[in-house]
VEXROVO-613644 format. One record per residue: z, x, y of N, C-alpha, C in turn; residue number from 1. Coordinates in Angstrom, 2 decimals. Example, Ala and Ser with C-alpha at 12.3 -4.5 7.8 and 13.67 -1.06 7.14 Angstrom:
// VEXROVO-613644
node nc3->7.80	nc1->13.19	nc2->-5.69	cac3->7.80	cac1->12.30	cac2->-4.50	cc3->7.80	cc1->13.20	cc2->-3.30	pos->1
node nc3->7.08	nc1->12.85	nc2->-2.25	cac3->7.14	cac1->13.67	cac2->-1.06	cc3->7.87	cc1->12.90	cc2->0.03	pos->2
This chain:
// VEXROVO-613644
node nc3->99.21	nc1->68.22	nc2->92.84	cac3->99.72	cac1->69.52	cac2->93.28	cc3->100.07	cc1->70.27	cc2->91.94	pos->1
node nc3->99.70	nc1->71.52	nc2->91.97	cac3->100.12	cac1->72.30	cac2->90.75	cc3->101.59	cc1->72.70	cc2->90.90	pos->2
node nc3->101.95	nc1->72.79	nc2->89.64	cac3->103.56	cac1->73.21	cac2->89.50	cc3->103.60	cc1->74.78	cc2->89.75	pos->3
node nc3->104.55	nc1->75.29	nc2->90.20	cac3->104.91	cac1->76.73	cac2->90.50	cc3->104.71	cc1->77.47	cc2->89.34	pos->4
node nc3->105.11	nc1->77.17	nc2->88.11	cac3->104.85	cac1->77.90	cac2->86.85	cc3->103.51	cc1->78.05	cc2->86.51	pos->5
node nc3->102.65	nc1->77.04	nc2->86.86	cac3->101.18	cac1->77.12	cac2->86.70	cc3->100.54	cc1->78.09	cc2->87.44	pos->6
node nc3->100.98	nc1->78.10	nc2->88.71	cac3->100.27	cac1->79.04	cac2->89.77	cc3->100.68	cc1->80.42	cc2->89.56	pos->7
node nc3->101.99	nc1->80.67	nc2->89.02	cac3->102.39	cac1->81.92	cac2->88.68	cc3->101.65	cc1->82.55	cc2->87.51	pos->8
node nc3->101.30	nc1->81.59	nc2->86.54	cac3->100.53	cac1->82.02	cac2->85.39	cc3->99.19	cc1->82.24	cc2->85.64	pos->9
node nc3->98.68	nc1->81.63	nc2->86.60	cac3->97.25	cac1->81.91	cac2->87.09	cc3->97.21	cc1->83.03	cc2->87.92	pos->10
node nc3->98.31	nc1->83.40	nc2->88.68	cac3->98.33	cac1->84.75	cac2->89.58	cc3->98.36	cc1->85.93	cc2->88.43	pos->11
node nc3->99.24	nc1->85.83	nc2->87.60	cac3->99.54	cac1->86.98	cac2->86.64	cc3->98.23	cc1->87.08	cc2->85.84	pos->12
node nc3->97.61	nc1->86.01	nc2->85.53	cac3->96.42	cac1->86.20	cac2->84.54	cc3->95.25	cc1->87.00	cc2->85.52	pos->13
node nc3->94.98	nc1->86.66	nc2->86.58	cac3->93.99	cac1->87.14	cac2->87.35	cc3->94.32	cc1->88.78	cc2->87.89	pos->14
node nc3->95.76	nc1->88.86	nc2->87.91	cac3->96.19	cac1->90.25	cac2->88.49	cc3->96.03	cc1->91.19	cc2->87.33	pos->15
node nc3->96.38	nc1->90.76	nc2->86.16	cac3->96.04	cac1->91.58	cac2->84.82	cc3->94.76	cc1->91.78	cc2->84.55	pos->16
node nc3->93.95	nc1->90.85	nc2->84.83	cac3->92.39	cac1->91.11	cac2->84.49	cc3->91.66	cc1->91.88	cc2->85.60	pos->17
node nc3->91.89	nc1->91.66	nc2->86.82	cac3->91.29	cac1->92.15	cac2->87.90	cc3->91.68	cc1->93.79	cc2->88.20	pos->18
node nc3->92.98	nc1->93.90	nc2->88.00	cac3->93.49	cac1->95.34	cac2->88.14	cc3->93.83	cc1->96.03	cc2->86.98	pos->19
node nc3->93.44	nc1->95.50	nc2->85.64	cac3->93.53	cac1->96.20	cac2->84.47	cc3->95.08	cc1->96.65	cc2->84.21	pos->20
node nc3->95.88	nc1->95.85	nc2->84.49	cac3->97.38	cac1->96.16	cac2->84.17	cc3->97.90	cc1->95.23	cc2->83.10	pos->21
node nc3->98.80	nc1->96.03	nc2->82.27	cac3->99.42	cac1->95.42	cac2->81.30	cc3->100.21	cc1->94.17	cc2->81.82	pos->22
node nc3->100.08	nc1->92.91	nc2->81.29	cac3->100.69	cac1->91.78	cac2->81.97	cc3->102.29	cc1->91.76	cc2->81.90	pos->23
node nc3->102.70	nc1->92.68	nc2->80.90	cac3->104.13	cac1->92.77	cac2->80.71	cc3->104.87	cc1->93.53	cc2->81.83	pos->24
node nc3->104.05	nc1->94.26	nc2->82.64	cac3->104.46	cac1->95.06	cac2->83.76	cc3->104.67	cc1->94.19	cc2->84.96	pos->25
node nc3->104.03	nc1->92.87	nc2->84.96	cac3->103.92	cac1->91.99	cac2->85.90	cc3->105.30	cc1->91.03	cc2->86.01	pos->26
node nc3->106.35	nc1->91.73	nc2->86.56	cac3->107.70	cac1->90.89	cac2->86.54	cc3->108.00	cc1->90.51	cc2->87.79	pos->27
node nc3->108.71	nc1->89.42	nc2->88.29	cac3->109.21	cac1->88.98	cac2->89.38	cc3->109.84	cc1->90.17	cc2->90.35	pos->28
node nc3->110.47	nc1->90.92	nc2->89.84	cac3->111.12	cac1->91.96	cac2->90.64	cc3->110.47	cc1->93.35	cc2->90.79	pos->29
node nc3->109.43	nc1->93.37	nc2->90.13	cac3->108.65	cac1->94.70	cac2->90.07	cc3->107.86	cc1->94.95	cc2->91.57	pos->30
node nc3->107.56	nc1->95.99	nc2->91.84	cac3->106.92	cac1->96.28	cac2->93.21	cc3->105.41	cc1->96.10	cc2->93.00	pos->31
node nc3->104.95	nc1->95.15	nc2->93.79	cac3->103.36	cac1->94.85	cac2->93.58	cc3->102.58	cc1->96.16	cc2->93.89	pos->32
node nc3->102.74	nc1->96.97	nc2->94.79	cac3->101.88	cac1->98.28	cac2->95.14	cc3->101.99	cc1->99.02	cc2->94.13	pos->33
node nc3->103.24	nc1->99.27	nc2->93.50	cac3->103.29	cac1->100.37	cac2->92.49	cc3->102.79	cc1->99.76	cc2->91.01	pos->34
node nc3->103.07	nc1->98.69	nc2->90.77	cac3->102.40	cac1->98.09	cac2->89.46	cc3->101.01	cc1->97.79	cc2->89.35	pos->35
node nc3->100.41	nc1->97.67	nc2->90.57	cac3->98.92	cac1->97.43	cac2->90.68	cc3->98.31	cc1->98.48	cc2->91.43	pos->36
node nc3->99.04	nc1->99.55	nc2->91.59	cac3->98.61	cac1->100.96	cac2->92.04	cc3->97.52	cc1->100.59	cc2->93.06	pos->37
node nc3->97.90	nc1->99.87	nc2->94.11	cac3->97.15	cac1->99.36	cac2->95.36	cc3->96.75	cc1->100.38	cc2->96.37	pos->38
node nc3->95.53	nc1->100.56	nc2->96.70	cac3->95.18	cac1->101.19	cac2->97.72	cc3->94.46	cc1->100.20	cc2->98.80	pos->39
node nc3->94.01	nc1->100.84	nc2->99.87	cac3->93.43	cac1->99.95	cac2->100.95	cc3->92.30	cc1->99.17	cc2->100.45	pos->40
node nc3->91.55	nc1->99.79	nc2->99.62	cac3->90.37	cac1->98.90	cac2->99.03	cc3->90.67	cc1->97.77	cc2->98.13	pos->41
node nc3->91.76	nc1->98.21	nc2->97.33	cac3->92.41	cac1->97.29	cac2->96.38	cc3->92.91	cc1->96.17	cc2->97.06	pos->42
node nc3->93.50	nc1->96.20	nc2->98.23	cac3->93.90	cac1->94.97	cac2->99.00	cc3->92.73	cc1->94.00	cc2->99.37	pos->43
node nc3->91.77	nc1->94.67	nc2->99.66	cac3->90.53	cac1->93.81	cac2->99.78	cc3->90.15	cc1->92.86	cc2->98.68	pos->44
node nc3->90.35	nc1->93.83	nc2->97.58	cac3->89.78	cac1->92.96	cac2->96.28	cc3->90.93	cc1->91.80	cc2->96.17	pos->45
node nc3->92.17	nc1->92.12	nc2->96.48	cac3->93.32	cac1->91.16	cac2->96.28	cc3->92.91	cc1->89.94	cc2->96.93	pos->46
node nc3->92.82	nc1->90.20	nc2->98.22	cac3->92.34	cac1->88.85	cac2->99.17	cc3->91.23	cc1->88.19	cc2->98.59	pos->47
node nc3->90.20	nc1->88.80	nc2->98.29	cac3->89.05	cac1->88.09	cac2->97.62	cc3->89.56	cc1->87.43	cc2->96.52	pos->48
node nc3->90.12	nc1->87.80	nc2->95.72	cac3->90.48	cac1->87.12	cac2->94.32	cc3->91.48	cc1->85.85	cc2->94.78	pos->49
node nc3->92.30	nc1->86.09	nc2->95.72	cac3->93.35	cac1->84.88	cac2->96.07	cc3->92.55	cc1->83.99	cc2->96.79	pos->50
node nc3->91.46	nc1->84.28	nc2->97.61	cac3->90.74	cac1->83.31	cac2->98.31	cc3->89.80	cc1->82.52	cc2->97.60	pos->51
node nc3->89.41	nc1->83.19	nc2->96.31	cac3->88.56	cac1->82.46	cac2->95.52	cc3->89.19	cc1->81.63	cc2->94.52	pos->52
node nc3->90.46	nc1->82.15	nc2->94.22	cac3->91.25	cac1->81.30	cac2->93.17	cc3->91.85	cc1->80.17	cc2->93.76	pos->53
node nc3->92.46	nc1->80.23	nc2->95.11	cac3->93.30	cac1->79.36	cac2->95.65	cc3->92.72	cc1->78.79	cc2->97.03	pos->54
node nc3->91.45	nc1->79.09	nc2->97.37	cac3->90.72	cac1->78.48	cac2->98.53	cc3->91.48	cc1->78.41	cc2->99.63	pos->55
node nc3->92.04	nc1->79.54	nc2->100.06	cac3->92.66	cac1->79.62	cac2->101.51	cc3->92.54	cc1->80.96	cc2->101.91	pos->56
node nc3->92.28	nc1->81.15	nc2->103.22	cac3->92.03	cac1->82.39	cac2->103.77	cc3->93.43	cc1->83.26	cc2->103.99	pos->57
node nc3->93.44	nc1->84.58	nc2->103.85	cac3->94.46	cac1->85.45	cac2->103.73	cc3->94.31	cc1->86.30	cc2->105.04	pos->58
node nc3->95.30	nc1->86.53	nc2->105.83	cac3->95.32	cac1->87.36	cac2->107.04	cc3->95.96	cc1->88.70	cc2->106.51	pos->59
node nc3->95.60	nc1->89.91	nc2->106.93	cac3->96.28	cac1->91.17	cac2->106.54	cc3->97.85	cc1->91.25	cc2->106.84	pos->60
node nc3->98.16	nc1->90.50	nc2->108.01	cac3->99.64	cac1->90.51	cac2->108.39	cc3->100.45	cc1->89.84	cc2->107.30	pos->61
node nc3->99.76	nc1->88.94	nc2->106.52	cac3->100.52	cac1->88.07	cac2->105.53	cc3->101.11	cc1->89.01	cc2->104.46	pos->62
node nc3->100.47	nc1->90.28	nc2->104.28	cac3->101.12	cac1->91.03	cac2->103.19	cc3->102.26	cc1->92.01	cc2->103.86	pos->63
node nc3->102.34	nc1->92.19	nc2->105.13	cac3->103.48	cac1->92.86	cac2->105.41	cc3->104.99	cc1->92.76	cc2->104.77	pos->64
node nc3->105.39	nc1->91.47	nc2->104.47	cac3->106.58	cac1->91.21	cac2->103.89	cc3->106.58	cc1->91.02	cc2->102.41	pos->65
node nc3->105.53	nc1->91.48	nc2->101.86	cac3->105.17	cac1->91.17	cac2->100.36	cc3->105.42	cc1->92.54	cc2->99.77	pos->66
node nc3->106.69	nc1->92.57	nc2->98.98	cac3->106.97	cac1->93.75	cac2->98.22	cc3->106.95	cc1->93.64	cc2->96.79	pos->67
node nc3->107.51	nc1->92.58	nc2->96.20	cac3->107.71	cac1->92.33	cac2->95.09	cc3->106.70	cc1->91.18	cc2->94.48	pos->68
node nc3->106.68	nc1->90.91	nc2->93.28	cac3->105.54	cac1->90.14	cac2->92.66	cc3->106.29	cc1->88.69	cc2->93.07	pos->69
node nc3->107.70	nc1->88.55	nc2->93.19	cac3->108.22	cac1->87.21	cac2->93.58	cc3->107.83	cc1->87.11	cc2->95.08	pos->70
node nc3->107.81	nc1->87.87	nc2->95.81	cac3->107.34	cac1->87.65	cac2->97.28	cc3->105.94	cc1->87.34	cc2->97.09	pos->71
node nc3->105.08	nc1->87.77	nc2->96.52	cac3->103.68	cac1->87.41	cac2->96.34	cc3->103.58	cc1->86.04	cc2->95.99	pos->72
node nc3->104.40	nc1->85.74	nc2->94.74	cac3->104.37	cac1->84.20	cac2->94.08	cc3->104.77	cc1->83.21	cc2->95.35	pos->73
node nc3->105.88	nc1->83.55	nc2->96.04	cac3->106.23	cac1->82.66	cac2->96.80	cc3->105.28	cc1->82.53	cc2->98.16	pos->74
node nc3->104.67	nc1->83.50	nc2->98.60	cac3->103.50	cac1->83.47	cac2->99.44	cc3->102.38	cc1->82.50	cc2->99.09	pos->75
node nc3->102.13	nc1->82.81	nc2->97.74	cac3->100.79	cac1->81.86	cac2->97.26	cc3->101.37	cc1->80.50	cc2->97.10	pos->76
node nc3->102.55	nc1->80.24	nc2->96.48	cac3->102.92	cac1->78.83	cac2->96.31	cc3->103.09	cc1->78.16	cc2->97.52	pos->77
node nc3->103.56	nc1->78.84	nc2->98.57	cac3->103.78	cac1->78.26	cac2->99.81	cc3->102.60	cc1->77.82	cc2->100.40	pos->78
node nc3->101.57	nc1->78.69	nc2->100.50	cac3->100.24	cac1->78.36	cac2->101.14	cc3->99.66	cc1->77.54	cc2->100.14	pos->79
node nc3->99.54	nc1->77.29	nc2->98.91	cac3->98.99	cac1->76.32	cac2->98.17	cc3->99.52	cc1->75.04	cc2->98.39	pos->80
node nc3->100.95	nc1->74.77	nc2->98.54	cac3->101.73	cac1->73.65	cac2->98.69	cc3->101.43	cc1->73.07	cc2->100.10	pos->81
node nc3->101.28	nc1->73.96	nc2->101.18	cac3->101.06	cac1->73.45	cac2->102.60	cc3->99.49	cc1->73.09	cc2->102.65	pos->82
node nc3->98.68	nc1->73.46	nc2->101.82	cac3->97.27	cac1->73.19	cac2->101.92	cc3->97.28	cc1->71.71	cc2->101.24	pos->83
node nc3->97.99	nc1->71.51	nc2->100.29	cac3->97.87	cac1->70.28	cac2->99.54	cc3->98.60	cc1->69.09	cc2->100.40	pos->84
node nc3->99.35	nc1->69.52	nc2->101.44	cac3->99.90	cac1->68.34	cac2->102.18	cc3->99.12	cc1->68.08	cc2->103.34	pos->85
node nc3->97.89	nc1->68.78	nc2->103.61	cac3->97.06	cac1->68.66	cac2->104.74	cc3->96.12	cc1->67.43	cc2->104.51	pos->86
C-alpha cells in the first residue's frame, strides 16, 4: 500500500504536468478548479489521468464535493486504499 505522501506527490506531479500549472500553486487549501483553470473538457482529462495513474473508475458525481486540493487528495487516497483492501 502506498503512503499518503507518495500518493500526493504523484498527484501533484501529474497535475503540474498535465495542466501546465506551477507546482507551487498546488497546495492543500487551494481551489482545485481555479488553480487548474478547469472547464468541462478538462474534467474529462482529469478523470482519464486519475484512472490511468491509479487504476480505478471515477464517477462524475465523485467530484461534487471536491473543492480544494486536500479534498482531491482525500478522495484519491481513500479510493486507492479501499482498492488495496479488496
